[in-house]
C-alpha positions in Angstrom: -100.5 135.5 -11.4 -102.2 135.0 -14.1 -104.9 137.3 -15.6 -107.8 135.9 -17.2 -109.3 137.9 -20.2 -112.7 138.6 -19.6 -116.0 138.6 -21.4 -116.5 142.6 -21.8 -120.1 143.9 -22.1 -120.8 144.0 -26.2 -121.0 147.4 -27.6 -122.9 147.2 -30.6 -121.6 149.1 -33.7 -123.2 148.4 -37.0 -121.6 147.6 -40.4 -122.3 150.4 -42.1 -121.0 152.8 -39.2 -117.2 151.2 -40.2 -115.6 153.5 -42.9 -113.9 150.7 -44.6 -111.7 153.5 -46.7 -109.6 153.9 -44.0 -108.5 150.4 -44.1 -107.3 150.2 -47.9 -103.7 152.1 -47.7 -102.8 149.7 -45.2 -104.0 146.6 -46.9 -101.9 148.1 -50.2 -98.9 148.6 -48.0 -99.4 145.1 -46.6 -101.0 143.0 -49.3 -98.2 141.2 -50.7 -95.5 140.7 -47.8 -95.1 137.6 -46.2 -96.2 137.4 -42.4 -98.4 139.9 -43.2 -101.2 139.4 -40.5 -100.2 140.6 -37.3 -99.3 143.9 -38.8 -102.5 144.0 -40.8 -104.3 143.2 -37.6 -102.2 145.7 -35.5 -102.6 148.4 -38.4 -106.5 147.8 -38.2 -106.8 148.0 -34.6 -104.9 151.5 -34.6 -107.4 153.0 -36.9 -110.5 152.0 -35.2 -109.5 151.3 -31.7 -110.6 147.5 -32.0 -110.8 145.5 -35.2 -114.5 145.3 -36.3 -115.8 142.4 -38.0 -116.4 143.9 -41.4 -112.6 144.9 -41.3 -111.4 140.8 -40.9 -114.0 140.5 -43.5 -112.4 142.8 -46.0 -108.5 142.1 -45.1 -109.6 138.5 -45.6 -111.1 139.3 -49.3 -108.5 141.4 -50.2 -105.2 139.6 -48.6 -106.7 136.2 -48.9 -106.1 135.5 -45.5 -108.6 132.8 -43.9 -111.3 134.1 -41.7 -110.1 131.6 -39.5 -106.4 132.3 -39.5 -107.1 135.8 -38.4 -109.8 135.1 -35.9 -107.2 132.4 -34.6 -104.4 135.2 -34.2 -106.4 137.8 -32.9 -107.7 135.8 -30.0 -104.5 134.5 -29.0 -102.6 137.9 -28.5 -104.3 139.7 -25.8 -103.0 142.8 -27.7 -106.2 142.8 -30.1 -109.5 143.6 -29.2 -112.7 142.3 -31.0 -115.0 145.1 -29.3 -114.8 149.0 -29.1 -113.3 150.2 -25.9 -112.5 153.7 -24.2 -111.0 156.6 -25.0 -108.9 155.8 -22.5 -107.9 152.6 -21.1 -107.2 152.1 -17.2 -104.9 149.5 -16.4 -104.2 148.4 -12.8 -101.3 146.3 -11.8 -102.1 143.0 -9.9 -98.6 141.2 -10.3 -96.9 140.3 -7.1 -95.7 143.4 -5.6 -98.9 145.3 -6.1 -101.0 142.4 -4.9 -99.1 142.6 -2.1 -99.6 146.2 -1.5 -103.3 146.1 -2.3 -104.1 146.6 -5.8 -107.3 144.8 -5.0 -108.0 147.9 -3.3 -107.6 150.7 -6.3 -109.5 148.1 -8.8 -112.7 147.8 -6.6 -112.4 151.6 -6.2 -112.2 152.2 -9.6 -115.3 149.7 -10.6 -117.5 151.4 -7.8 -116.5 154.8 -8.9 -117.1 153.8 -12.8 -120.1 151.6 -12.1 -118.4 149.0 -14.3 -116.3 145.6 -13.9 -113.0 144.7 -14.8 -112.9 144.1 -18.5 -115.9 146.7 -19.1 -116.2 150.0 -20.8 -118.1 152.7 -19.3 -121.4 153.7 -21.5 -119.9 157.0 -22.4 -116.9 154.9 -23.7 -114.7 157.4 -21.8 -112.7 154.4 -19.9 -112.2 151.2 -20.3 -110.9 149.6 -17.0 -108.4 145.9 -17.2 -106.5 144.5 -14.5 -103.2 143.4 -15.9 -100.3 140.9 -15.0 -97.6 143.5 -14.4 -96.8 146.7 -15.6 -93.0 146.5 -14.6 -93.2 149.4 -12.0 -92.6 147.3 -8.7 -91.3 149.7 -6.7 -94.0 152.1 -7.2 -96.6 149.6 -6.3 -99.4 149.4 -6.4 -99.7 150.8 -9.9 -102.1 151.8 -12.4 -101.7 153.1 -15.8 -104.1 155.4 -18.2 -102.7 155.8 -21.5 -98.8 156.2 -21.3 -98.9 157.8 -17.9 -98.3 155.9 -15.0 -99.5 156.4 -11.4 -97.8 154.8 -8.3 -97.8 154.3 -4.6 -101.7 154.5 -4.8 -104.4 154.2 -2.6 -108.1 153.9 -4.3 -109.3 157.0 -3.6 -106.5 158.3 -5.4 -107.1 156.2 -8.1 -110.6 157.7 -8.6 -109.6 160.9 -8.2 -107.1 160.7 -10.7 -109.6 159.5 -13.4 -111.9 162.1 -12.8 -109.4 164.7 -13.2 -108.6 163.3 -16.4 -112.1 163.6 -17.6 -112.4 167.2 -16.4 -109.3 168.2 -17.8 -110.7 166.8 -21.2 -114.2 168.1 -20.6 -112.9 172.0 -20.2 
């Protein structure tokens, strides 16, 4: 099953809100290295949670990489994000085993509870919901992952309870 990338609600963050000083050490470290584009993009995303347009422009100016090349790579690979995401990314597996075990119920329950659609981020930027092709945990189907924690053999209600508990734990 192929999961298509969805257009997300675009959260606007002003260029002046992006601290470009954060990226300078990364640029200096990778500037002269051959094949530096992907490490630069990965590092930028690690710093900002996504890759802001002004960061693309700074990397381009400092490293001499055309913006078109950078956007081409960033839009080709699904690991790169061009818009802000939530603090926690909820990945719901829709691979064959999870599909057969009703992963759709999990996605629908989470969408209803969070009041967002697949690929969107909650208004408070706490959660982003994503359908993925496979998490490699077929024996636990249906599965979701939040950050690095995997939850298996779920129902829709259990998935909702898990995300509510994560939020409660962080607010205490």
